[in-house]
C-alpha positions as CSV (number, residue, x, y, z in Angstrom):
1,M,0.0,0.0,0.0
2,T,1.4,3.4,-1.0
3,E,0.9,6.3,1.4
4,T,-0.3,9.5,0.0
5,A,2.2,12.3,0.4
6,A,1.4,14.9,3.0
7,P,1.0,18.5,1.8
8,V,4.3,20.3,1.4
9,D,3.6,22.8,4.2
10,D,3.0,19.9,6.6
11,R,6.2,18.2,5.5
12,C,8.2,21.4,6.1
13,T,6.6,21.8,9.5
14,A,7.4,18.1,10.3
15,A,11.0,18.7,9.3
16,H,11.1,21.8,11.5
17,E,9.7,20.1,14.6
18,L,12.0,17.0,14.1
19,G,14.9,19.4,13.9
20,H,14.0,20.7,17.4
21,A,13.6,17.2,18.7
22,F,16.9,15.9,17.4
23,A,18.9,18.9,18.7
24,F,17.2,18.7,22.1
25,R,18.0,15.0,22.3
26,A,21.7,15.8,21.5
27,I,21.9,17.9,24.8
28,G,20.2,15.2,26.9
29,L,16.6,16.3,26.8
30,T,13.9,13.7,26.0
31,P,11.6,14.7,23.1
32,E,8.2,13.6,24.3
33,R,5.7,14.7,21.6
34,L,5.8,16.3,18.2
35,V,2.8,17.8,16.6
36,V,2.0,19.1,13.1
37,H,-1.2,21.0,12.9
38,R,-2.1,19.6,9.5
39,I,-3.8,22.0,7.1
40,M,-3.9,24.8,9.7
41,G,-0.1,25.0,9.8
42,G,2.3,25.2,12.6
43,G,3.4,22.7,15.2
44,W,5.3,22.1,18.3
45,C,7.8,19.8,20.0
46,S,7.8,19.2,23.8
47,T,10.3,17.5,26.0
48,Q,9.8,15.5,29.2
49,E,12.0,17.9,31.1
50,D,10.5,21.2,32.2
51,R,13.8,23.0,32.7
52,V,17.1,23.5,31.0
53,L,20.3,23.4,33.1
54,A,22.8,26.3,32.7
55,D,25.3,24.1,30.9
56,Q,22.6,23.1,28.4
57,L,21.6,26.7,27.5
58,W,23.7,27.1,24.3
59,G,22.6,23.6,23.2
60,Y,19.0,24.6,23.9
61,A,19.5,27.8,21.8
62,V,20.9,25.6,19.0
63,G,17.8,23.3,19.5
64,V,15.5,26.3,19.0
65,A,17.4,27.3,15.8
66,A,17.4,23.6,14.6
67,G,13.8,24.0,13.5
68,R,14.9,26.5,10.9
69,A,17.9,24.5,10.0
70,A,16.0,21.3,9.5
71,E,13.4,23.1,7.3
72,E,16.2,24.6,5.2
73,I,17.9,21.2,4.8
74,Y,14.5,19.5,3.8
75,R,13.6,22.3,1.4
76,A,17.1,22.0,-0.3
77,D,16.8,18.2,-0.6
78,A,13.3,18.4,-2.0
79,G,14.1,21.2,-4.4
80,L,11.6,23.6,-2.8
81,A,12.1,27.4,-3.0
82,G,13.0,29.6,-0.1
83,P,12.4,29.0,3.6
84,W,8.9,29.0,5.1
85,S,10.0,31.8,7.3
86,W,6.8,32.6,9.3
87,G,7.3,29.3,11.1
88,T,10.6,30.5,12.6
89,S,9.7,34.0,13.7
90,G,8.6,32.6,17.1
91,D,11.8,30.6,17.4
92,E,13.9,33.7,16.8
93,Q,12.0,35.5,19.6
94,I,12.5,32.5,22.0
95,F,16.2,32.6,21.1
96,A,16.4,36.4,21.7
97,N,14.7,35.9,25.1
98,L,17.4,33.5,26.1
99,F,19.9,36.3,26.0
100,V,18.0,38.9,27.9
101,P,19.9,39.8,31.1
102,R,18.0,39.4,34.4
103,D,18.6,41.5,37.5
104,D,19.9,38.6,39.4
105,Q,22.0,37.0,36.7
106,D,24.8,37.6,34.3
107,Y,24.5,36.6,30.7
108,L,24.5,32.8,30.8
109,T,25.9,32.4,27.3
110,S,26.5,34.4,24.1
111,G,26.0,33.8,20.5
112,T,23.9,34.9,17.6
113,W,20.9,33.4,15.8
114,S,23.0,32.9,12.7
115,Q,25.7,31.0,14.7
116,A,23.0,28.8,16.3
117,V,21.4,28.1,12.9
118,M,24.9,27.2,11.5
119,E,25.6,24.9,14.4
120,A,22.2,23.3,14.1
121,H,22.9,22.7,10.3
122,S,26.1,20.9,11.2
123,L,24.4,18.8,14.0
124,L,21.4,17.8,11.8
125,T,23.5,16.9,8.8
126,G,25.0,14.1,10.9
127,E,21.5,13.0,12.0
128,W,19.7,13.4,8.7
129,E,19.7,9.7,7.8
130,E,17.7,9.0,10.9
131,L,15.6,12.2,10.8
132,A,14.5,12.3,7.1
133,P,12.4,9.1,7.1
134,L,10.3,10.5,10.0
135,I,9.2,13.6,8.1
136,Q,6.5,12.0,5.9
137,P,4.9,10.0,8.7
138,L,4.8,13.0,11.1
139,A,3.4,15.2,8.4
140,Y,0.8,12.6,7.4
141,T,-0.4,11.6,10.9
142,G,0.2,14.9,12.6
143,T,1.8,13.4,15.7
144,L,4.8,11.5,16.9
145,K,5.4,10.3,20.5
146,G,9.0,11.1,21.1
147,L,11.8,9.8,18.9
148,P,12.6,6.1,18.1
149,V,15.4,4.7,20.3
């Protein structure tokens, strides 16, 4: 039986959410649930952990940027034009909020969005053989419970 291809926007969203999950897994977080809001657009990736340790902060920032990186890799592989940029505007804001100084803290890390996206590209290129086959199933069903072990 041949599975019907999910719409391109859903596949891009699936790649985006899987990018977050794989990068979060790389720093020791446990991706718990990935969702693609089929047809409506958008999605999310949650982890079992509800906090990030200080030594995981830059890795978390890379994980936030990994959505954009995964989408760019997928689009290039599929021959699709330009990034689906509205899906990453929220990620860029989350990234920016990581670097807002608090009265009781010094900056915990430093780096730019571009650096985080580049690092995410590098990380995900090494994971792409495992990540790519999950794009279509996530896009088609709209949900994935964690990542395969």
